[in-house]
Backbone bond lengths (Angstrom), bond angles and torsions (degrees), N, CA, C in turn:
res aa  C-N    CA-C-N  psi(-1)  N-CA   C-N-CA  omega(-1)  CA-C   N-CA-C  phi
1 M - - - 1.484 - - 1.523 108.93 -
2 V 1.343 114.69 129.31 1.416 117.36 179.82 1.502 109.11 -86.61
3 K 1.352 115.26 130.87 1.562 123.70 176.06 1.422 112.64 -120.93
4 I 1.185 120.77 125.10 1.463 128.95 172.41 1.483 106.45 -78.90
5 D 1.320 120.24 108.47 1.498 123.44 178.58 1.428 108.04 -65.58
6 H 1.343 116.26 -58.95 1.455 126.23 -170.68 1.539 108.41 -160.11
7 I 1.335 107.24 160.84 1.544 117.32 161.75 1.538 107.94 -115.67
8 G 1.363 107.32 130.43 1.503 120.22 179.79 1.584 110.16 -89.06
9 I 1.268 114.10 129.15 1.504 119.10 174.98 1.473 106.38 -125.61
10 A 1.300 107.79 130.10 1.476 117.85 -178.14 1.625 110.60 -91.71
11 V 1.307 108.53 130.92 1.478 114.62 -172.72 1.579 111.16 -129.34
12 N 1.338 116.83 154.52 1.422 117.66 178.01 1.509 107.72 -79.23
13 S 1.343 120.24 -39.47 1.531 124.66 -178.73 1.433 109.07 -131.63
14 L 1.390 111.73 121.45 1.358 121.59 179.12 1.478 111.13 -63.67
15 R 1.370 116.58 -40.42 1.491 121.68 -178.40 1.456 109.38 -64.63
16 Q 1.338 121.28 -45.28 1.467 115.82 178.63 1.435 117.20 -68.20
17 A 1.357 115.42 -34.50 1.547 122.48 -177.20 1.544 101.00 -72.42
18 V 1.267 125.32 -41.77 1.532 118.44 177.94 1.460 110.88 -61.16
19 S 1.270 116.23 -41.61 1.528 120.07 -177.80 1.631 107.49 -60.19
20 L 1.289 117.45 -43.41 1.521 126.68 -179.49 1.476 108.62 -61.32
21 Y 1.299 118.84 -61.05 1.475 124.40 -179.36 1.391 114.03 -63.12
22 A 1.333 123.85 -34.90 1.430 130.02 179.25 1.662 108.58 -60.15
23 A 1.443 106.25 -43.74 1.495 116.07 -179.46 1.561 111.12 -69.13
24 V 1.349 114.87 -39.68 1.426 118.61 -175.68 1.652 108.58 -73.59
25 L 1.322 116.07 -39.45 1.376 120.85 -169.69 1.521 109.02 -91.66
26 G 1.372 114.75 -20.01 1.525 111.82 -177.93 1.506 112.25 77.13
27 E 1.386 122.13 22.57 1.403 123.53 -179.12 1.538 107.54 -154.66
28 N 1.243 112.70 151.97 1.514 119.92 178.30 1.693 106.55 -85.37
29 P 1.318 117.28 152.26 1.430 116.09 174.25 1.494 116.18 -46.65
30 A 1.250 115.08 151.23 1.507 120.96 173.77 1.470 111.47 -77.79
31 G 1.244 120.34 -23.02 1.571 124.05 179.97 1.486 111.55 -174.75
32 E 1.247 115.13 155.04 1.438 123.35 173.10 1.600 111.18 -139.89
33 E 1.395 112.42 145.75 1.368 113.60 -170.01 1.602 106.78 -157.89
34 T 1.374 112.71 166.01 1.412 115.24 174.46 1.555 107.53 -110.35
35 V 1.249 120.87 136.45 1.484 123.80 171.75 1.372 110.71 -111.57
36 P 1.333 118.44 96.33 1.408 129.91 -170.79 1.508 114.89 -53.80
37 D 1.397 115.49 -47.82 1.340 126.63 -173.16 1.608 110.30 -66.83
38 E 1.321 111.31 -29.67 1.562 114.81 177.51 1.476 113.98 -100.44
39 H 1.358 118.78 0.80 1.430 124.37 178.61 1.535 114.99 56.52
40 V 1.441 114.07 47.41 1.427 113.18 -178.50 1.614 102.43 -144.54
41 R 1.340 106.39 157.56 1.464 118.54 171.00 1.525 102.93 -107.73
42 V 1.306 119.44 135.99 1.558 119.14 -179.87 1.589 108.45 -132.17
43 A 1.309 110.39 156.28 1.351 117.75 176.28 1.616 102.22 -136.14
44 F 1.286 117.29 139.63 1.478 126.08 177.78 1.559 109.92 -111.75
45 F 1.237 112.03 138.30 1.482 124.47 175.92 1.506 106.15 -114.18
46 G 1.344 119.86 131.37 1.369 122.06 177.70 1.545 107.34 92.03
47 S 1.397 115.34 178.20 1.445 124.70 174.89 1.467 108.50 -141.18
48 G 1.328 115.92 159.18 1.376 119.81 176.03 1.575 105.77 75.15
49 A 1.407 109.37 -161.42 1.430 115.46 179.19 1.577 113.61 -69.37
50 G 1.437 115.65 152.34 1.366 121.20 175.85 1.601 112.40 80.43
51 R 1.203 115.04 24.06 1.610 119.07 175.23 1.486 109.70 -73.14
52 I 1.301 117.07 167.99 1.341 129.58 176.53 1.577 107.81 -113.87
53 E 1.322 116.82 125.74 1.452 118.90 -179.14 1.657 102.94 -114.25
54 L 1.297 112.66 124.91 1.449 115.11 168.26 1.567 110.56 -101.45
55 L 1.344 115.40 134.39 1.477 125.00 -168.21 1.649 105.92 -120.50
56 E 1.369 118.76 114.81 1.365 122.71 174.12 1.529 103.48 -112.49
57 P 1.369 115.72 127.89 1.537 120.72 176.65 1.449 110.97 -61.87
58 T 1.320 119.00 148.51 1.435 121.80 174.22 1.608 112.61 -119.88
59 H 1.335 110.69 9.45 1.415 124.32 177.65 1.516 116.73 -151.08
60 P 1.257 121.87 129.01 1.441 120.62 -172.54 1.444 114.81 -61.18
61 E 1.432 119.64 -18.68 1.483 119.82 -178.54 1.542 111.28 -99.38
62 S 1.395 117.42 5.05 1.410 116.74 177.80 1.453 118.06 -65.92
63 A 1.216 123.16 159.77 1.429 128.51 178.94 1.533 109.71 -57.39
64 V 1.334 118.03 -44.38 1.425 115.74 177.15 1.487 116.40 -68.12
65 A 1.330 117.21 -30.41 1.512 122.08 -179.72 1.475 107.41 -67.91
66 R 1.396 114.51 -44.23 1.527 120.60 177.41 1.565 109.48 -61.78
67 F 1.238 113.53 -38.76 1.566 118.63 -179.77 1.602 107.58 -59.89
68 I 1.295 114.37 -50.96 1.497 116.67 -176.92 1.484 108.50 -68.69
69 E 1.358 123.35 -37.42 1.443 121.69 -176.76 1.598 106.28 -67.28
70 N 1.387 120.97 -41.12 1.379 116.57 174.67 1.439 121.50 -79.22
71 R 1.180 117.37 -27.57 1.666 123.20 -172.85 1.446 113.88 -121.34
72 G 1.193 116.07 -16.60 1.597 119.69 -169.70 1.476 112.80 85.06
73 P 1.397 120.15 172.16 1.436 119.43 169.65 1.518 116.03 -57.11
74 G 1.244 110.05 154.63 1.519 112.51 176.08 1.547 114.06 152.33
75 I 1.340 120.00 -163.57 1.508 122.11 -178.57 1.429 104.21 -64.81
76 H 1.351 114.87 125.29 1.426 123.77 178.42 1.540 113.22 -102.20
77 H 1.300 119.66 -42.01 1.517 122.15 -174.55 1.540 106.71 -156.09
78 L 1.329 108.73 166.31 1.537 126.15 173.31 1.441 105.30 -119.58
79 C 1.360 118.23 122.23 1.477 120.26 175.05 1.471 110.59 -105.80
80 I 1.400 114.42 135.94 1.378 118.41 -174.05 1.609 103.35 -124.16
81 T 1.236 120.09 136.13 1.419 120.52 176.80 1.512 112.14 -82.27
82 V 1.307 120.96 146.08 1.432 125.24 -178.64 1.540 99.79 -138.29
83 P 1.444 113.81 150.22 1.396 117.18 174.61 1.451 120.09 -77.30
84 D 1.358 114.20 -25.62 1.505 120.25 176.36 1.510 107.35 -139.23
85 L 1.226 118.52 111.61 1.506 121.29 -172.34 1.586 106.50 -71.70
86 D 1.347 119.00 -42.47 1.558 116.52 179.14 1.547 111.85 -54.33
87 E 1.380 117.12 -40.39 1.425 123.85 -174.26 1.535 102.07 -71.64
88 A 1.382 126.14 -42.00 1.436 125.33 -174.55 1.489 107.49 -69.81
89 L 1.397 120.99 -31.85 1.365 119.88 -179.82 1.517 111.84 -77.33
90 E 1.300 118.54 -30.95 1.443 119.35 171.85 1.537 112.42 -62.88
91 R 1.204 116.11 -43.51 1.539 122.31 177.50 1.517 107.55 -58.21
92 A 1.498 116.09 -48.65 1.377 118.50 178.83 1.589 115.17 -60.66
93 R 1.308 114.38 -39.15 1.514 111.32 178.28 1.548 110.32 -73.14
94 E 1.340 119.65 -30.78 1.359 118.43 175.82 1.558 116.57 -64.91
95 A 1.343 111.35 -28.01 1.487 118.18 175.79 1.483 113.69 -87.70
96 G 1.429 118.01 7.75 1.298 120.76 -179.88 1.488 122.45 78.80
97 L 1.326 117.40 13.96 1.418 125.23 178.49 1.410 113.01 -82.58
98 E 1.291 120.00 139.65 1.446 131.52 -173.89 1.558 113.06 -90.61
99 L 1.355 118.31 119.26 1.357 118.03 174.66 1.589 114.56 -80.02
100 V 1.333 114.95 151.51 1.453 116.16 176.77 1.557 102.83 -86.68
101 P 1.299 113.35 129.69 1.500 115.74 176.02 1.541 110.53 -59.61
102 P 1.229 122.84 146.95 1.523 126.26 6.20 1.534 118.27 -83.77
103 G 1.352 115.20 3.24 1.497 120.75 -169.85 1.597 111.14 95.36
104 A 1.283 114.34 -139.72 1.415 114.10 -175.24 1.570 109.28 -67.47
105 R 1.361 114.45 147.14 1.347 122.33 178.28 1.529 113.58 -166.57
106 R 1.341 126.52 -177.77 1.458 130.63 -176.58 1.495 103.95 -90.35
107 G 1.434 116.57 134.52 1.426 121.13 -176.21 1.599 100.58 -120.16
108 A 1.308 117.94 -169.04 1.410 125.95 176.52 1.584 107.64 -48.33
109 G 1.321 110.97 141.43 1.506 117.03 179.70 1.553 113.93 71.98
110 G 1.396 113.38 1.72 1.345 115.57 176.96 1.626 114.51 85.20
111 N 1.422 110.81 3.83 1.460 114.05 -176.21 1.567 110.50 -68.94
112 P 1.372 113.92 149.12 1.425 115.93 171.94 1.570 105.92 -73.07
113 V 1.361 113.01 135.86 1.523 116.35 -179.64 1.524 106.14 -146.46
114 A 1.363 106.85 164.77 1.467 119.77 170.26 1.438 108.48 -153.85
115 F 1.336 113.82 160.74 1.376 117.57 -178.51 1.588 113.24 -127.27
116 L 1.294 114.58 140.00 1.529 122.21 -179.82 1.560 105.91 -99.32
117 H 1.412 111.92 129.63 1.394 116.96 -170.18 1.634 107.83 -75.33
118 P 1.434 111.69 136.05 1.472 117.35 -176.00 1.610 120.30 -56.38
119 R 1.414 106.16 -22.54 1.602 110.19 178.13 1.401 109.70 -74.93
120 S 1.371 121.81 -10.74 1.455 124.80 179.11 1.567 115.48 -110.37
121 S 1.397 109.25 -6.75 1.527 115.92 -167.77 1.492 108.59 -129.43
122 G 1.341 117.14 39.33 1.518 118.93 176.13 1.365 116.70 70.87
123 G 1.334 119.74 20.53 1.603 121.62 175.55 1.387 109.05 93.29
124 V 1.363 122.93 -2.07 1.521 121.95 -173.72 1.564 106.97 -108.61
125 L 1.236 121.65 130.71 1.508 124.03 168.74 1.528 103.82 -77.28
126 I 1.265 110.96 118.45 1.582 119.11 174.68 1.418 109.87 -109.51
127 E 1.360 110.98 127.76 1.473 119.19 171.03 1.538 104.58 -102.08
128 L 1.461 115.21 136.35 1.345 124.43 171.25 1.504 107.85 -109.78
129 S 1.374 112.59 125.86 1.346 118.11 -175.18 1.620 112.45 -122.99
130 E 1.356 117.21 123.52 1.364 114.55 -174.60 1.581 112.04 -73.42
131 Q 1.348 112.41 134.37 1.359 115.31 -174.82 1.519 108.92 -92.31
132 D 1.299 118.33 161.55 1.408 124.33 172.45 1.464 110.47 -71.27
133 V 1.359 125.15 112.00 1.430 123.88 -170.57 1.523 108.54 -68.27
134 E 1.216 117.34 -36.42 1.476 121.73 -179.41 1.543 111.07 -57.32
135 E 1.374 110.91 -53.63 1.495 119.19 -170.18 1.561 110.57 -94.72
136 G 1.424 118.89 -26.97 1.316 120.06 -178.13 1.570 112.84 84.26
137 L 1.191 116.29 10.01 1.445 124.44 175.55 1.468 117.07 -127.93
138 T 1.210 121.10 147.77 1.480 125.93 173.19 1.503 111.36 -64.01
139 E 1.349 121.13 157.29 1.430 119.43 175.41 1.473 111.82 -57.88
140 A 1.408 115.67 -48.93 1.486 119.13 179.09 1.525 111.44 -56.91
141 A 1.278 118.52 -35.36 1.516 117.75 -177.94 1.548 107.30 -72.63
142 K 1.270 122.81 -16.13 1.542 124.73 -179.08 1.593 105.35 -78.16
143 R 1.342 114.87 -33.01 1.468 115.17 -177.45 1.515 118.68 -53.44
């Protein structure tokens, strides 16, 4: 069963975006954190599948900063949970999909994640996030 873990939205200012989404959704973010390896600060709205992740770059050379520079703020990626990241990446490679270097790594909440490059995945940056098999939720979704 396909589960959309979250939709990532690139923003210039996490503070301003959190205010906007809090007003629209009528709730505060479920959590905020910095992901040093990705050079972003993130805030999640909602819990479980279907969350909204706001991403603010913390370094001008980060992937999110380059995205905003080239395309402006907006939808950055679609994250799909998978039960086994290694298996999902092997299927992706066999299908000719290109991984964004460095491949598998730790994302928000410490989840194992990997990204499929948009030039090989129909123009959409796809994040694959390994779900907790026991609970059926990613670590970030449990927060």
